[in-house]
N, CA and C atoms as a LAMMPS dump frame, in Angstrom:
ITEM: TIMESTEP
0
ITEM: NUMBER OF ATOMS
681
ITEM: BOX BOUNDS ff ff ff
-5.0000000000000000e+02 5.0000000000000000e+02
-5.0000000000000000e+02 5.0000000000000000e+02
-5.0000000000000000e+02 5.0000000000000000e+02
ITEM: ATOMS id mol type element x y z
1 1 1 N 6.815 -123.041 250.017
2 1 2 C 6.218 -123.679 251.19
3 1 3 C 5.511 -124.978 250.804
4 2 1 N 4.848 -124.983 249.636
5 2 2 C 4.177 -126.191 249.191
6 2 3 C 5.179 -127.316 248.963
7 3 1 N 6.339 -126.972 248.427
8 3 2 C 7.372 -127.984 248.205
9 3 3 C 7.847 -128.563 249.527
10 4 1 N 8.024 -127.715 250.522
11 4 2 C 8.46 -128.195 251.836
12 4 3 C 7.401 -129.118 252.451
13 5 1 N 6.138 -128.724 252.338
14 5 2 C 5.066 -129.577 252.848
15 5 3 C 5.028 -130.921 252.122
16 6 1 N 5.273 -130.868 250.82
17 6 2 C 5.306 -132.102 250.028
18 6 3 C 6.414 -133.029 250.508
19 7 1 N 7.574 -132.463 250.781
20 7 2 C 8.699 -133.269 251.255
21 7 3 C 8.435 -133.826 252.646
22 8 1 N 7.797 -133.02 253.5
23 8 2 C 7.483 -133.486 254.849
24 8 3 C 6.508 -134.659 254.803
25 9 1 N 5.516 -134.586 253.914
26 9 2 C 4.56 -135.682 253.783
27 9 3 C 5.238 -136.972 253.334
28 10 1 N 6.34 -136.828 252.578
29 10 2 C 7.04 -138.01 252.096
30 10 3 C 7.789 -138.76 253.169
31 11 1 N 7.983 -138.154 254.335
32 11 2 C 8.633 -138.857 255.432
33 11 3 C 10.141 -138.641 255.456
34 12 1 N 10.819 -139.242 256.428
35 12 2 C 12.262 -139.019 256.603
36 12 3 C 13.107 -139.525 255.446
37 13 1 N 12.606 -140.506 254.682
38 13 2 C 13.395 -141.03 253.565
39 13 3 C 13.532 -140.018 252.439
40 14 1 N 12.757 -138.933 252.486
41 14 2 C 12.892 -137.902 251.468
42 14 3 C 14.204 -137.15 251.594
43 15 1 N 14.814 -137.173 252.782
44 15 2 C 16.086 -136.459 252.978
45 15 3 C 17.179 -137.032 252.086
46 16 1 N 17.451 -138.363 252.132
47 16 2 C 18.469 -138.884 251.212
48 16 3 C 18.056 -138.798 249.75
49 17 1 N 16.751 -138.892 249.471
50 17 2 C 16.315 -138.788 248.079
51 17 3 C 16.573 -137.389 247.54
52 18 1 N 16.295 -136.379 248.352
53 18 2 C 16.6 -135.004 247.938
54 18 3 C 18.103 -134.833 247.757
55 19 1 N 18.895 -135.459 248.645
56 19 2 C 20.347 -135.403 248.498
57 19 3 C 20.805 -136.031 247.192
58 20 1 N 20.198 -137.146 246.822
59 20 2 C 20.545 -137.785 245.552
60 20 3 C 20.139 -136.928 244.36
61 21 1 N 19.015 -136.234 244.491
62 21 2 C 18.594 -135.359 243.393
63 21 3 C 19.577 -134.211 243.195
64 22 1 N 20.064 -133.656 244.305
65 22 2 C 21.069 -132.582 244.216
66 22 3 C 22.363 -133.116 243.605
67 23 1 N 22.767 -134.314 244.028
68 23 2 C 23.975 -134.926 243.482
69 23 3 C 23.83 -135.217 241.991
70 24 1 N 22.661 -135.678 241.582
71 24 2 C 22.409 -135.939 240.162
72 24 3 C 22.508 -134.664 239.345
73 25 1 N 21.897 -133.599 239.855
74 25 2 C 21.948 -132.321 239.147
75 25 3 C 23.376 -131.799 239.063
76 26 1 N 24.141 -131.937 240.158
77 26 2 C 25.527 -131.464 240.164
78 26 3 C 26.368 -132.244 239.16
79 27 1 N 26.198 -133.569 239.128
80 27 2 C 26.943 -134.397 238.18
81 27 3 C 26.578 -134.048 236.742
82 28 1 N 25.295 -133.837 236.492
83 28 2 C 24.855 -133.497 235.142
84 28 3 C 25.422 -132.157 234.694
85 29 1 N 25.432 -131.177 235.586
86 29 2 C 25.992 -129.868 235.24
87 29 3 C 27.493 -129.95 234.996
88 30 1 N 28.198 -130.698 235.841
89 30 2 C 29.655 -130.84 235.672
90 30 3 C 29.993 -131.505 234.356
91 31 1 N 29.254 -132.576 234.021
92 31 2 C 29.49 -133.269 232.756
93 31 3 C 29.069 -132.407 231.56
94 32 1 N 28.017 -131.602 231.74
95 32 2 C 27.591 -130.717 230.669
96 32 3 C 28.645 -129.68 230.335
97 33 1 N 29.236 -129.087 231.364
98 33 2 C 30.319 -128.118 231.151
99 33 3 C 31.515 -128.797 230.501
100 34 1 N 31.841 -129.999 230.962
101 34 2 C 32.976 -130.732 230.399
102 34 3 C 32.776 -130.998 228.91
103 35 1 N 31.593 -131.472 228.531
104 35 2 C 31.36 -131.8 227.129
105 35 3 C 31.229 -130.56 226.26
106 36 1 N 30.739 -129.47 226.822
107 36 2 C 30.692 -128.226 226.048
108 36 3 C 32.105 -127.775 225.697
109 37 1 N 32.996 -127.845 226.678
110 37 2 C 34.386 -127.469 226.418
111 37 3 C 35.071 -128.456 225.483
112 38 1 N 34.734 -129.732 225.615
113 38 2 C 35.364 -130.757 224.789
114 38 3 C 34.998 -130.606 223.323
115 39 1 N 33.728 -130.327 223.05
116 39 2 C 33.26 -130.248 221.672
117 39 3 C 33.512 -128.889 221.037
118 40 1 N 33.868 -127.906 221.86
119 40 2 C 34.059 -126.547 221.357
120 40 3 C 35.295 -126.485 220.46
121 41 1 N 35.106 -126.137 219.229
122 41 2 C 36.182 -125.956 218.24
123 41 3 C 36.966 -127.233 217.959
124 42 1 N 36.4 -128.386 218.259
125 42 2 C 37.118 -129.641 218.06
126 42 3 C 37.452 -129.907 216.594
127 43 1 N 36.429 -129.887 215.747
128 43 2 C 36.634 -130.247 214.354
129 43 3 C 37.538 -129.253 213.638
130 44 1 N 37.325 -127.975 213.876
131 44 2 C 38.134 -126.968 213.2
132 44 3 C 39.599 -127.076 213.597
133 45 1 N 39.857 -127.296 214.887
134 45 2 C 41.238 -127.417 215.357
135 45 3 C 41.891 -128.678 214.803
136 46 1 N 41.156 -129.787 214.802
137 46 2 C 41.711 -131.041 214.29
138 46 3 C 42.089 -130.905 212.819
139 47 1 N 41.236 -130.272 212.032
140 47 2 C 41.533 -130.105 210.606
141 47 3 C 42.745 -129.206 210.396
142 48 1 N 42.886 -128.188 211.223
143 48 2 C 44.057 -127.306 211.114
144 48 3 C 45.345 -128.071 211.394
145 49 1 N 45.302 -128.938 212.397
146 49 2 C 46.48 -129.733 212.74
147 49 3 C 46.825 -130.705 211.617
148 50 1 N 45.814 -131.357 211.046
149 50 2 C 46.07 -132.313 209.974
150 50 3 C 46.626 -131.625 208.73
151 51 1 N 46.078 -130.463 208.389
152 51 2 C 46.582 -129.746 207.222
153 51 3 C 48.025 -129.307 207.424
154 52 1 N 48.35 -128.84 208.615
155 52 2 C 49.73 -128.425 208.89
156 52 3 C 50.677 -129.615 208.88
157 53 1 N 50.188 -130.781 209.331
158 53 2 C 51.048 -131.966 209.396
159 53 3 C 51.484 -132.432 208.015
160 54 1 N 50.763 -132.061 206.977
161 54 2 C 51.148 -132.464 205.625
162 54 3 C 52.388 -131.735 205.148
163 55 1 N 52.684 -130.577 205.739
164 55 2 C 53.788 -129.755 205.264
165 55 3 C 54.901 -129.598 206.297
166 56 1 N 54.548 -129.514 207.565
167 56 2 C 55.567 -129.319 208.598
168 56 3 C 55.028 -129.845 209.929
169 57 1 N 55.698 -130.848 210.474
170 57 2 C 55.252 -131.423 211.74
171 57 3 C 55.422 -130.442 212.896
172 58 1 N 56.412 -129.573 212.806
173 58 2 C 56.617 -128.587 213.874
174 58 3 C 55.465 -127.589 213.922
175 59 1 N 55 -127.177 212.745
176 59 2 C 53.852 -126.262 212.715
177 59 3 C 52.602 -126.948 213.273
178 60 1 N 52.423 -128.21 212.934
179 60 2 C 51.269 -128.949 213.458
180 60 3 C 51.354 -129.068 214.974
181 61 1 N 52.561 -129.325 215.478
182 61 2 C 52.743 -129.423 216.932
183 61 3 C 52.453 -128.088 217.606
184 62 1 N 52.896 -126.998 216.995
185 62 2 C 52.664 -125.67 217.562
186 62 3 C 51.166 -125.356 217.623
187 63 1 N 50.427 -125.709 216.566
188 63 2 C 48.973 -125.472 216.563
189 63 3 C 48.292 -126.286 217.656
190 64 1 N 48.724 -127.533 217.806
191 64 2 C 48.118 -128.393 218.821
192 64 3 C 48.409 -127.888 220.23
193 65 1 N 49.638 -127.471 220.481
194 65 2 C 50.001 -127.01 221.818
195 65 3 C 49.379 -125.65 222.134
196 66 1 N 49.087 -124.865 221.096
197 66 2 C 48.456 -123.565 221.324
198 66 3 C 47.035 -123.732 221.849
199 67 1 N 46.383 -124.808 221.468
200 67 2 C 45.018 -125.087 221.934
201 67 3 C 45.011 -126.346 222.795
202 68 1 N 45.948 -126.413 223.728
203 68 2 C 46.095 -127.612 224.563
204 68 3 C 44.932 -127.805 225.534
205 69 1 N 44.052 -126.809 225.642
206 69 2 C 42.864 -126.986 226.491
207 69 3 C 41.825 -127.886 225.85
208 70 1 N 41.985 -128.193 224.56
209 70 2 C 41.071 -129.072 223.853
210 70 3 C 41.599 -130.502 223.882
211 71 1 N 40.691 -131.434 224.098
212 71 2 C 41.089 -132.845 224.179
213 71 3 C 41.683 -133.339 222.867
214 72 1 N 41.129 -132.915 221.733
215 72 2 C 41.618 -133.376 220.444
216 72 3 C 43.032 -132.877 220.199
217 73 1 N 43.362 -131.687 220.698
218 73 2 C 44.709 -131.147 220.536
219 73 3 C 45.711 -131.935 221.376
220 74 1 N 45.345 -132.245 222.609
221 74 2 C 46.236 -133.047 223.454
222 74 3 C 46.437 -134.43 222.852
223 75 1 N 45.385 -134.976 222.265
224 75 2 C 45.458 -136.297 221.655
225 75 3 C 46.418 -136.3 220.464
226 76 1 N 46.284 -135.333 219.575
227 76 2 C 47.111 -135.3 218.369
228 76 3 C 48.535 -134.832 218.64
229 77 1 N 48.722 -134.017 219.653
230 77 2 C 50.066 -133.492 219.91
231 77 3 C 50.991 -134.508 220.556
232 78 1 N 50.436 -135.545 221.179
233 78 2 C 51.28 -136.526 221.886
234 78 3 C 52.313 -137.171 220.969
235 79 1 N 51.942 -137.757 219.824
236 79 2 C 52.979 -138.327 218.959
237 79 3 C 53.779 -137.272 218.206
238 80 1 N 53.181 -136.1 217.96
239 80 2 C 53.881 -135.064 217.208
240 80 3 C 55.053 -134.485 217.986
241 81 1 N 54.99 -134.52 219.315
242 81 2 C 56.087 -133.993 220.13
243 81 3 C 57.306 -134.908 220.129
244 82 1 N 57.099 -136.161 219.74
245 82 2 C 58.199 -137.123 219.714
246 82 3 C 58.904 -137.081 218.366
247 83 1 N 60.128 -137.564 218.324
248 83 2 C 60.924 -137.514 217.1
249 83 3 C 61.387 -138.904 216.715
250 84 1 N 61.623 -139.058 215.391
251 84 2 C 62.167 -140.305 214.838
252 84 3 C 61.328 -141.524 215.24
253 85 1 N 60.035 -141.413 215.04
254 85 2 C 59.137 -142.499 215.412
255 85 3 C 58.938 -143.453 214.242
256 86 1 N 58.862 -144.728 214.548
257 86 2 C 58.393 -145.695 213.563
258 86 3 C 56.869 -145.626 213.52
259 87 1 N 56.246 -146.105 212.462
260 87 2 C 54.775 -146.091 212.418
261 87 3 C 54.137 -146.821 213.592
262 88 1 N 54.748 -147.913 214.029
263 88 2 C 54.198 -148.648 215.167
264 88 3 C 54.267 -147.826 216.448
265 89 1 N 55.397 -147.141 216.649
266 89 2 C 55.535 -146.302 217.838
267 89 3 C 54.586 -145.116 217.774
268 90 1 N 54.413 -144.559 216.584
269 90 2 C 53.462 -143.458 216.391
270 90 3 C 52.053 -143.911 216.763
271 91 1 N 51.684 -145.107 216.34
272 91 2 C 50.354 -145.654 216.656
273 91 3 C 50.194 -145.875 218.156
274 92 1 N 51.229 -146.393 218.806
275 92 2 C 51.156 -146.633 220.246
276 92 3 C 51.019 -145.325 221.015
277 93 1 N 51.714 -144.279 220.562
278 93 2 C 51.613 -142.977 221.228
279 93 3 C 50.2 -142.419 221.095
280 94 1 N 49.602 -142.57 219.915
281 94 2 C 48.224 -142.126 219.719
282 94 3 C 47.264 -142.918 220.604
283 95 1 N 47.484 -144.221 220.69
284 95 2 C 46.6 -145.062 221.488
285 95 3 C 46.68 -144.705 222.967
286 96 1 N 47.894 -144.458 223.454
287 96 2 C 48.059 -144.079 224.859
288 96 3 C 47.374 -142.746 225.154
289 97 1 N 47.514 -141.793 224.23
290 97 2 C 46.855 -140.496 224.414
291 97 3 C 45.339 -140.64 224.376
292 98 1 N 44.839 -141.497 223.486
293 98 2 C 43.399 -141.71 223.399
294 98 3 C 42.861 -142.326 224.687
295 99 1 N 43.59 -143.283 225.247
296 99 2 C 43.145 -143.923 226.49
297 99 3 C 43.036 -142.906 227.62
298 100 1 N 43.989 -141.975 227.688
299 100 2 C 43.935 -140.942 228.733
300 100 3 C 42.71 -140.05 228.563
301 101 1 N 42.439 -139.646 227.337
302 101 2 C 41.292 -138.769 227.093
303 101 3 C 39.974 -139.517 227.3
304 102 1 N 39.926 -140.785 226.912
305 102 2 C 38.701 -141.561 227.093
306 102 3 C 38.397 -141.777 228.566
307 103 1 N 39.448 -141.957 229.37
308 103 2 C 39.231 -142.116 230.813
309 103 3 C 38.598 -140.865 231.405
310 104 1 N 39.003 -139.693 230.923
311 104 2 C 38.407 -138.446 231.387
312 104 3 C 36.952 -138.336 230.94
313 105 1 N 36.671 -138.8 229.724
314 105 2 C 35.292 -138.753 229.212
315 105 3 C 34.358 -139.642 230.035
316 106 1 N 34.868 -140.767 230.508
317 106 2 C 34.031 -141.714 231.249
318 106 3 C 33.896 -141.343 232.726
319 107 1 N 34.54 -140.282 233.132
320 107 2 C 34.412 -139.854 234.52
321 107 3 C 32.953 -139.492 234.815
322 108 1 N 32.435 -139.994 235.902
323 108 2 C 31.059 -139.71 236.28
324 108 3 C 30.085 -140.823 235.926
325 109 1 N 30.518 -141.778 235.08
326 109 2 C 29.611 -142.859 234.687
327 109 3 C 29.174 -143.689 235.889
328 110 1 N 30.112 -144.01 236.762
329 110 2 C 29.787 -144.837 237.925
330 110 3 C 28.837 -144.113 238.88
331 111 1 N 28.975 -142.78 238.955
332 111 2 C 28.049 -142.021 239.799
333 111 3 C 26.63 -142.171 239.29
334 112 1 N 26.455 -142.002 237.981
335 112 2 C 25.112 -142.108 237.414
336 112 3 C 24.567 -143.523 237.536
337 113 1 N 25.422 -144.525 237.345
338 113 2 C 24.967 -145.905 237.499
339 113 3 C 24.477 -146.159 238.926
340 114 1 N 25.211 -145.618 239.902
341 114 2 C 24.806 -145.788 241.303
342 114 3 C 23.508 -145.051 241.605
343 115 1 N 23.379 -143.841 241.057
344 115 2 C 22.167 -143.058 241.297
345 115 3 C 20.946 -143.733 240.683
346 116 1 N 21.118 -144.302 239.499
347 116 2 C 19.992 -144.972 238.83
348 116 3 C 19.496 -146.151 239.65
349 117 1 N 20.406 -146.859 240.299
350 117 2 C 20.001 -148.013 241.09
351 117 3 C 19.55 -147.674 242.498
352 118 1 N 20.186 -146.669 243.105
353 118 2 C 19.925 -146.372 244.519
354 118 3 C 18.655 -145.571 244.746
355 119 1 N 18.375 -144.588 243.91
356 119 2 C 17.228 -143.708 244.131
357 119 3 C 15.893 -144.466 244.2
358 120 1 N 15.598 -145.376 243.249
359 120 2 C 14.311 -146.1 243.365
360 120 3 C 14.25 -146.994 244.598
361 121 1 N 15.391 -147.585 244.986
362 121 2 C 15.394 -148.453 246.157
363 121 3 C 15.074 -147.665 247.421
364 122 1 N 15.643 -146.476 247.544
365 122 2 C 15.321 -145.629 248.696
366 122 3 C 13.856 -145.221 248.666
367 123 1 N 13.327 -144.95 247.472
368 123 2 C 11.912 -144.604 247.364
369 123 3 C 11.009 -145.738 247.798
370 124 1 N 11.351 -146.951 247.357
371 124 2 C 10.56 -148.118 247.759
372 124 3 C 10.639 -148.312 249.269
373 125 1 N 11.833 -148.161 249.827
374 125 2 C 12.001 -148.315 251.272
375 125 3 C 11.163 -147.298 252.037
376 126 1 N 11.167 -146.044 251.587
377 126 2 C 10.37 -145.02 252.248
378 126 3 C 8.882 -145.308 252.166
379 127 1 N 8.426 -145.77 251
380 127 2 C 7.001 -146.087 250.828
381 127 3 C 6.592 -147.266 251.704
382 128 1 N 7.407 -148.314 251.707
383 128 2 C 7.09 -149.493 252.515
384 128 3 C 7.048 -149.142 253.996
385 129 1 N 8.008 -148.332 254.439
386 129 2 C 8.047 -147.946 255.851
387 129 3 C 6.79 -147.175 256.245
388 130 1 N 6.352 -146.256 255.385
389 130 2 C 5.145 -145.485 255.701
390 130 3 C 3.891 -146.346 255.656
391 131 1 N 3.83 -147.264 254.69
392 131 2 C 2.667 -148.149 254.625
393 131 3 C 2.583 -149.05 255.857
394 132 1 N 3.736 -149.543 256.318
395 132 2 C 3.737 -150.364 257.524
396 132 3 C 3.231 -149.563 258.724
397 133 1 N 3.677 -148.295 258.803
398 133 2 C 3.23 -147.451 259.913
399 133 3 C 1.734 -147.168 259.821
400 134 1 N 1.229 -146.971 258.597
401 134 2 C -0.198 -146.676 258.423
402 134 3 C -1.055 -147.866 258.843
403 135 1 N -0.727 -149.056 258.344
404 135 2 C -1.542 -150.229 258.633
405 135 3 C -1.361 -150.712 260.065
406 136 1 N -0.242 -150.343 260.685
407 136 2 C -0.067 -150.694 262.097
408 136 3 C -1.014 -149.892 262.981
409 137 1 N -1.429 -148.721 262.503
410 137 2 C -2.339 -147.873 263.286
411 137 3 C -3.813 -148.187 263.038
412 138 1 N -4.094 -149.05 262.057
413 138 2 C -5.483 -149.414 261.776
414 138 3 C -5.873 -150.546 262.717
415 139 1 N -6.748 -150.273 263.671
416 139 2 C -7.168 -151.264 264.68
417 139 3 C -8.679 -151.461 264.622
418 140 1 N -9.126 -152.691 264.729
419 140 2 C -10.579 -152.936 264.744
420 140 3 C -11.236 -152.236 265.931
421 141 1 N -12.204 -151.429 265.653
422 141 2 C -12.923 -150.707 266.712
423 141 3 C -14.198 -150.154 266.122
424 142 1 N -14.96 -149.489 266.968
425 142 2 C -16.191 -148.872 266.48
426 142 3 C -15.894 -147.718 265.541
427 143 1 N -14.685 -147.182 265.593
428 143 2 C -14.298 -146.074 264.732
429 143 3 C -13.414 -146.547 263.579
430 144 1 N -13.573 -147.802 263.191
431 144 2 C -12.727 -148.377 262.156
432 144 3 C -12.849 -147.608 260.843
433 145 1 N -14.071 -147.146 260.522
434 145 2 C -14.254 -146.418 259.269
435 145 3 C -13.397 -145.159 259.239
436 146 1 N -13.294 -144.501 260.395
437 146 2 C -12.464 -143.289 260.461
438 146 3 C -10.996 -143.647 260.283
439 147 1 N -10.579 -144.751 260.918
440 147 2 C -9.192 -145.18 260.775
441 147 3 C -8.873 -145.529 259.334
442 148 1 N -9.79 -146.206 258.658
443 148 2 C -9.574 -146.583 257.273
444 148 3 C -9.492 -145.336 256.385
445 149 1 N -10.317 -144.349 256.697
446 149 2 C -10.259 -143.105 255.92
447 149 3 C -8.907 -142.43 256.086
448 150 1 N -8.394 -142.42 257.295
449 150 2 C -7.076 -141.827 257.525
450 150 3 C -5.988 -142.627 256.8
451 151 1 N -6.155 -143.972 256.839
452 151 2 C -5.171 -144.815 256.161
453 151 3 C -5.183 -144.569 254.661
454 152 1 N -6.372 -144.403 254.113
455 152 2 C -6.478 -144.162 252.675
456 152 3 C -5.807 -142.851 252.286
457 153 1 N -6.024 -141.825 253.107
458 153 2 C -5.375 -140.542 252.833
459 153 3 C -3.856 -140.643 252.982
460 154 1 N -3.419 -141.5 253.909
461 154 2 C -1.98 -141.633 254.128
462 154 3 C -1.272 -142.414 253.052
463 155 1 N -1.999 -143.253 252.314
464 155 2 C -1.365 -144.05 251.26
465 155 3 C -0.795 -143.15 250.173
466 156 1 N -1.526 -142.098 249.814
467 156 2 C -1.026 -141.175 248.786
468 156 3 C 0.263 -140.506 249.233
469 157 1 N 0.334 -140.167 250.541
470 157 2 C 1.568 -139.585 251.063
471 157 3 C 2.693 -140.621 251.089
472 158 1 N 2.334 -141.875 251.347
473 158 2 C 3.351 -142.929 251.405
474 158 3 C 3.968 -143.185 250.033
475 159 1 N 3.257 -142.877 248.97
476 159 2 C 3.774 -143.099 247.617
477 159 3 C 4.715 -141.987 247.157
478 160 1 N 4.793 -140.911 247.92
479 160 2 C 5.651 -139.784 247.534
480 160 3 C 7.117 -140.2 247.434
481 161 1 N 7.688 -140.916 248.417
482 161 2 C 9.098 -141.32 248.274
483 161 3 C 9.348 -142.188 247.046
484 162 1 N 8.429 -143.115 246.762
485 162 2 C 8.598 -143.983 245.61
486 162 3 C 8.601 -143.183 244.313
487 163 1 N 7.628 -142.276 244.18
488 163 2 C 7.553 -141.442 242.976
489 163 3 C 8.781 -140.546 242.855
490 164 1 N 9.224 -139.975 243.99
491 164 2 C 10.39 -139.088 243.962
492 164 3 C 11.649 -139.855 243.569
493 165 1 N 11.81 -141.062 244.119
494 165 2 C 12.961 -141.884 243.753
495 165 3 C 12.971 -142.222 242.278
496 166 1 N 11.794 -142.508 241.716
497 166 2 C 11.703 -142.805 240.289
498 166 3 C 12.07 -141.585 239.446
499 167 1 N 11.63 -140.412 239.866
500 167 2 C 11.942 -139.19 239.119
501 167 3 C 13.453 -138.953 239.085
502 168 1 N 14.106 -139.116 240.231
503 168 2 C 15.559 -138.939 240.296
504 168 3 C 16.255 -139.962 239.402
505 169 1 N 15.811 -141.223 239.471
506 169 2 C 16.424 -142.276 238.664
507 169 3 C 16.22 -142.035 237.17
508 170 1 N 15.034 -141.579 236.79
509 170 2 C 14.755 -141.314 235.372
510 170 3 C 15.641 -140.188 234.86
511 171 1 N 15.762 -139.12 235.634
512 171 2 C 16.613 -137.999 235.226
513 171 3 C 18.068 -138.452 235.106
514 172 1 N 18.533 -139.245 236.086
515 172 2 C 19.91 -139.749 236.039
516 172 3 C 20.116 -140.667 234.837
517 173 1 N 19.114 -141.472 234.518
518 173 2 C 19.216 -142.382 233.377
519 173 3 C 19.294 -141.613 232.06
520 174 1 N 18.476 -140.571 231.928
521 174 2 C 18.512 -139.751 230.704
522 174 3 C 19.882 -139.103 230.544
523 175 1 N 20.393 -138.519 231.628
524 175 2 C 21.713 -137.891 231.563
525 175 3 C 22.789 -138.916 231.224
526 176 1 N 22.68 -140.096 231.808
527 176 2 C 23.664 -141.151 231.572
528 176 3 C 23.649 -141.61 230.115
529 177 1 N 22.471 -141.782 229.552
530 177 2 C 22.388 -142.214 228.159
531 177 3 C 22.917 -141.144 227.206
532 178 1 N 22.681 -139.883 227.527
533 178 2 C 23.237 -138.804 226.706
534 178 3 C 24.761 -138.844 226.747
535 179 1 N 25.307 -139.062 227.944
536 179 2 C 26.764 -139.146 228.082
537 179 3 C 27.333 -140.318 227.293
538 180 1 N 26.672 -141.473 227.377
539 180 2 C 27.144 -142.648 226.643
540 180 3 C 27.147 -142.383 225.142
541 181 1 N 26.1 -141.704 224.654
542 181 2 C 26.028 -141.376 223.231
543 181 3 C 27.15 -140.428 222.831
544 182 1 N 27.394 -139.4 223.635
545 182 2 C 28.472 -138.459 223.345
546 182 3 C 29.825 -139.146 223.372
547 183 1 N 30.019 -140.031 224.339
548 183 2 C 31.288 -140.744 224.438
549 183 3 C 31.543 -141.609 223.217
550 184 1 N 30.518 -142.338 222.776
551 184 2 C 30.68 -143.215 221.612
552 184 3 C 31.007 -142.409 220.356
553 185 1 N 30.302 -141.311 220.166
554 185 2 C 30.56 -140.478 218.99
555 185 3 C 31.941 -139.868 219.032
556 186 1 N 32.352 -139.409 220.213
557 186 2 C 33.657 -138.777 220.326
558 186 3 C 34.793 -139.791 220.164
559 187 1 N 34.604 -140.994 220.681
560 187 2 C 35.624 -142.033 220.514
561 187 3 C 35.789 -142.387 219.035
562 188 1 N 34.681 -142.488 218.309
563 188 2 C 34.761 -142.757 216.868
564 188 3 C 35.486 -141.618 216.147
565 189 1 N 35.199 -140.393 216.564
566 189 2 C 35.851 -139.243 215.923
567 189 3 C 37.353 -139.226 216.223
568 190 1 N 37.73 -139.541 217.449
569 190 2 C 39.145 -139.59 217.796
570 190 3 C 39.872 -140.643 216.963
571 191 1 N 39.272 -141.825 216.822
572 191 2 C 39.903 -142.88 216.029
573 191 3 C 40.024 -142.454 214.564
574 192 1 N 39.005 -141.783 214.046
575 192 2 C 39.039 -141.338 212.656
576 192 3 C 40.158 -140.314 212.442
577 193 1 N 40.235 -139.31 213.306
578 193 2 C 41.261 -138.283 213.164
579 193 3 C 42.646 -138.877 213.414
580 194 1 N 42.747 -139.767 214.4
581 194 2 C 44.03 -140.401 214.671
582 194 3 C 44.522 -141.226 213.494
583 195 1 N 43.626 -141.945 212.834
584 195 2 C 44.006 -142.722 211.654
585 195 3 C 44.467 -141.817 210.517
586 196 1 N 43.802 -140.675 210.355
587 196 2 C 44.211 -139.734 209.308
588 196 3 C 45.604 -139.186 209.589
589 197 1 N 45.886 -138.825 210.836
590 197 2 C 47.208 -138.311 211.184
591 197 3 C 48.269 -139.401 211.008
592 198 1 N 47.942 -140.606 211.391
593 198 2 C 48.885 -141.716 211.241
594 198 3 C 49.185 -141.978 209.764
595 199 1 N 48.167 -141.897 208.926
596 199 2 C 48.362 -142.098 207.49
597 199 3 C 49.228 -140.991 206.897
598 200 1 N 48.997 -139.749 207.33
599 200 2 C 49.832 -138.636 206.864
600 200 3 C 51.287 -138.866 207.262
601 201 1 N 51.489 -139.296 208.498
602 201 2 C 52.859 -139.522 208.966
603 201 3 C 53.544 -140.621 208.15
604 202 1 N 52.816 -141.681 207.843
605 202 2 C 53.411 -142.775 207.066
606 202 3 C 53.735 -142.336 205.637
607 203 1 N 52.764 -141.712 204.961
608 203 2 C 52.914 -141.408 203.541
609 203 3 C 53.815 -140.206 203.266
610 204 1 N 53.71 -139.187 204.106
611 204 2 C 54.41 -137.935 203.821
612 204 3 C 55.787 -137.892 204.456
613 205 1 N 55.955 -138.519 205.618
614 205 2 C 57.213 -138.354 206.347
615 205 3 C 58.023 -139.635 206.496
616 206 1 N 57.408 -140.727 206.877
617 206 2 C 58.189 -141.921 207.18
618 206 3 C 58.649 -142.658 205.92
619 207 1 N 57.733 -142.988 205.034
620 207 2 C 58.092 -143.763 203.849
621 207 3 C 59.035 -143.004 202.915
622 208 1 N 58.818 -141.703 202.639
623 208 2 C 59.809 -140.986 201.818
624 208 3 C 61.2 -140.961 202.446
625 209 1 N 61.279 -140.843 203.774
626 209 2 C 62.598 -140.834 204.413
627 209 3 C 63.291 -142.181 204.27
628 210 1 N 62.515 -143.281 204.286
629 210 2 C 63.104 -144.607 204.088
630 210 3 C 63.624 -144.755 202.669
631 211 1 N 62.839 -144.284 201.693
632 211 2 C 63.293 -144.375 200.306
633 211 3 C 64.525 -143.526 200.068
634 212 1 N 64.541 -142.357 200.714
635 212 2 C 65.687 -141.472 200.54
636 212 3 C 66.95 -142.069 201.134
637 213 1 N 66.822 -142.674 202.311
638 213 2 C 67.994 -143.241 202.965
639 213 3 C 68.51 -144.482 202.257
640 214 1 N 67.635 -145.133 201.472
641 214 2 C 68.053 -146.348 200.779
642 214 3 C 68.75 -146.063 199.453
643 215 1 N 68.675 -144.824 198.989
644 215 2 C 69.309 -144.452 197.724
645 215 3 C 70.765 -144.068 197.922
646 216 1 N 71.523 -144.276 196.905
647 216 2 C 72.9 -143.804 196.92
648 216 3 C 72.912 -142.327 196.56
649 217 1 N 73.841 -141.564 197.083
650 217 2 C 73.947 -140.158 196.676
651 217 3 C 74.209 -140.051 195.189
652 218 1 N 73.61 -139.017 194.57
653 218 2 C 73.725 -138.859 193.124
654 218 3 C 75.162 -138.634 192.675
655 219 1 N 75.996 -138.009 193.528
656 219 2 C 77.379 -137.712 193.129
657 219 3 C 78.344 -138.835 193.47
658 220 1 N 77.795 -140.01 193.851
659 220 2 C 78.677 -141.135 194.148
660 220 3 C 79.306 -141.636 192.864
661 221 1 N 80.649 -141.673 192.734
662 221 2 C 81.306 -142.099 191.492
663 221 3 C 81.085 -143.575 191.225
664 222 1 N 80.878 -143.9 189.984
665 222 2 C 80.688 -145.276 189.571
666 222 3 C 82.018 -145.795 189.011
667 223 1 N 82.544 -146.82 189.607
668 223 2 C 83.847 -147.379 189.227
669 223 3 C 83.625 -148.586 188.352
670 224 1 N 84.191 -148.552 187.178
671 224 2 C 84.079 -149.68 186.266
672 224 3 C 85.417 -150.397 186.159
673 225 1 N 85.364 -151.694 185.981
674 225 2 C 86.585 -152.49 185.889
675 225 3 C 86.674 -153.051 184.459
676 226 1 N 87.704 -152.598 183.732
677 226 2 C 87.859 -153.085 182.362
678 226 3 C 88.542 -154.442 182.38
679 227 1 N 88.076 -155.278 181.529
680 227 2 C 88.689 -156.596 181.443
681 227 3 C 89.968 -156.541 180.602
């Protein structure tokens, strides 16, 4: 009941501010679940795929597809599913897969950016509107002292929307900065693992196959011409 009274004192602008607070909490929870699933078993799965890729690309592909619910598995499996790739094509496939996963990671950023900017503005608007209403009711009269006392008490209520808007914006900003930090770390990790897989593909599979194809078969007869 105290919370309801507090919101009522804040005036009608508290309705959209409360709506923004609910939206901020919903976005934060959705992103929290997403990142928990994204980071779950990431490193262990990536290492398993890289170790398998050193010996058999099919086994590495099978491991990646078995855990396709993980972003790192979808990222690494994209080039592994293709055949007869040049190193450049392998790199492009990894880059395309990374872009898809990064776009999913950045989902929700614009919501938080909007919430950070909109919530304080609505709070300021609510406070200004209430202050205008308070001072409009202060009229010179013999009871001016009573009017001023009422106005003074109303100023604290008028500041409620401003304070509430700031609280919503601060919470949204904290969540947004945490997301940005997680995104940066995960992007660096994806590039690191992708480079390792690309190096394995070049050294273990592509370059040996080129050397092998450039050699003559051992049983090829050597024809000599006597003078």
